[in-house]
C-alpha positions, 0 to 999 in steps of 0.5 A: 500500499502507498502511504501519503503522510498520515493518509493511507490510499485505498487499493481501489484508489491506487488501482484507479490512479495507475489505470489497472483493474482491482482484480490485478492487485489480488492476482497471484500466478499459479504454478505449473501443474504436475501434469504440465511440468511432465509434459514440459519435461517430455516436449524439452527432451523430444525437441532437443533430439528433434528440433524440427519437430513442431506442435502437431508431431509433439502431440502425436509423440506424447500420445504414443508414449501415454501422455495424451495431449491435444495439439492446442496444449502443446502449443501453449507449453511450447510457448511457455518453453520458448520453443518455435515450431516453425524452424528449429530455432529455440527462441526463448528471447522473443523479438520487440519490434520497437528495438533496433536489429543489427545485421548478421556480420559472420556469413563467410568470416573465418573465426580463427582466434579467441575473443574474435566472436562471442555469442550468447543465448537462453535456454529453458532449465527444468526443475523438480517443481518448475523451471528457470532460464539459463543464459551464457556468453561463450567464445565462439572459436574456443567454445570456452563459457566466459560467464553464465547466469540463471533467472526465473523470468525472462528479462534483459537484466540477467543477460546484462549482468552476464555480459558484464561479468564476461567483460571483466574478462576480456573483450570481443571484436564482435558479439553475436545473438538472436534478435530477441528483446533482451539482446535488442534492448537498449541496456544490452546494445548500449553496454557493447557499444560503449566498449566499441564492440560490433553487434551481429544479430542472426538472421530471422528464422536462420537456425544455424547462424548462432550454431556454436551456442546451440551445441552447447545447449545440447551438451548441457542438457544431455550431459547434465540437466537430463541426468539430474532432477534439481529440486530447487533453484540453488541445487541447479545452479550448484549443478551447473557450476560444476558442469561448466567447470568440467566443460571448460577445463576437462571436456575434450572436443574432437573439433578443437583437436582434443583439447579442452575449451580453456586450453585453446582460449588460453593459448590464443590460437 
């Protein structure tokens, strides 16, 4: 409640001044049902395996496995997960038409050194009784994860915070993202411009423009998330912290000549 000196405004008056219906004041969002959470887990796993599946095929796939769901229900859950059915791109960061978009700068470019190009994206991470969102900043050439963070909402703030932590380490020449509202926001693009970093954004509908971080999501989910049953955000954070330490410093990549991301990143080649 708002208090003006000794005067206390009623809920009705406050809502009137804000132009909101009074019901909005008393509204409390309901958590997802157990059925929704089960379907969301299954949809996330199958979409990660077959990212070309849309709502029709996923609805059929669920029914075949004893979890009947109509197509409208699957559509709703896909929107909640941020999965785009039209093309295989997990679009958790939905675009804002009022924000400025930037061209894709990586087409035909030879990326052969650390800190030449960084990239970022957002993905859904399931918990036992809900879900959170994960964002990372990764060096394109070495696959080294420079920073990451979790959030219970899809706001721009946790993306900017993750960017700030990465920039404490180094500065890239180019930063590539999708055209989501978090990345086209003035806070995010302004932070890049402040350090004279060139901004690159995926072409709309081009799922492979940010392919390196899409591969990271598959590794995170198959090697960590799907093997665990996180009970809380804290447990999820601890599990991911251990995984990214393993991913950066122990997990060897065939595409990197059997070296770890950290070995390639710190070597400068």
